[in-house]
C-alpha positions in Angstrom: 30.8 87.0 35.4 27.3 86.2 34.9 25.9 89.9 34.9 28.5 91.5 33.4 27.4 89.3 29.7 23.6 90.2 30.6 24.7 93.8 30.1 26.8 93.1 27.0 23.9 90.8 25.4 21.2 93.6 26.8 23.5 96.6 25.3 24.1 94.8 21.6 20.2 94.3 22.1 19.3 98.1 22.2 22.8 98.9 20.0 21.0 96.3 17.2 17.5 98.0 17.5 18.1 101.3 17.5 20.7 101.2 14.1 18.0 98.9 12.4 15.0 101.3 13.6 17.6 104.3 12.0 19.1 102.8 8.9 16.4 100.0 7.7 18.1 98.2 5.0 15.4 96.3 2.7 16.7 94.5 0.0 13.8 95.3 -2.7 11.7 92.5 -3.4 9.5 91.9 -5.7 7.5 94.6 -7.8 9.7 97.6 -5.9 12.6 96.6 -7.6 11.1 97.5 -10.2 11.2 101.8 -10.3 8.6 101.9 -13.5 6.4 99.3 -11.5 6.4 101.5 -8.6 5.4 104.9 -10.9 2.6 103.4 -12.5 1.3 101.8 -8.8 1.8 105.6 -7.8 -0.2 107.3 -10.6 -3.2 104.2 -10.5 -3.7 105.6 -6.7 -3.7 108.5 -7.3 -6.6 108.4 -10.3 -4.2 109.2 -12.9 -4.8 106.3 -15.0 -7.6 104.3 -15.3 -7.8 99.7 -14.4 -7.6 98.7 -17.7 -5.0 101.6 -18.7 -2.9 99.9 -15.2 -3.2 96.2 -16.2 -2.2 97.4 -19.9 0.7 99.5 -18.7 1.5 96.2 -16.2 1.8 93.7 -18.8 4.3 95.6 -21.0 6.8 96.7 -18.3 6.7 93.3 -17.0 7.1 91.6 -20.8 10.5 89.4 -20.9 12.7 91.3 -22.9 13.3 90.7 -26.3 9.3 89.4 -26.6 7.0 90.0 -29.3 4.0 92.1 -28.4 
């Protein structure tokens, strides 16, 4: 009986690891939640924009809606 339970416990652990590896489930958090910030970060990393432009654009994208600049 113990060997039977140990077998199924190991099988479930292996199945769970395989499923997590093939189809990871990660909810968007932080800057990953906003696709605009992701694109902006990529442009900065490629060197398309400099640091001052990056910081200005991040400020625009993260300010509260309806607030006046």
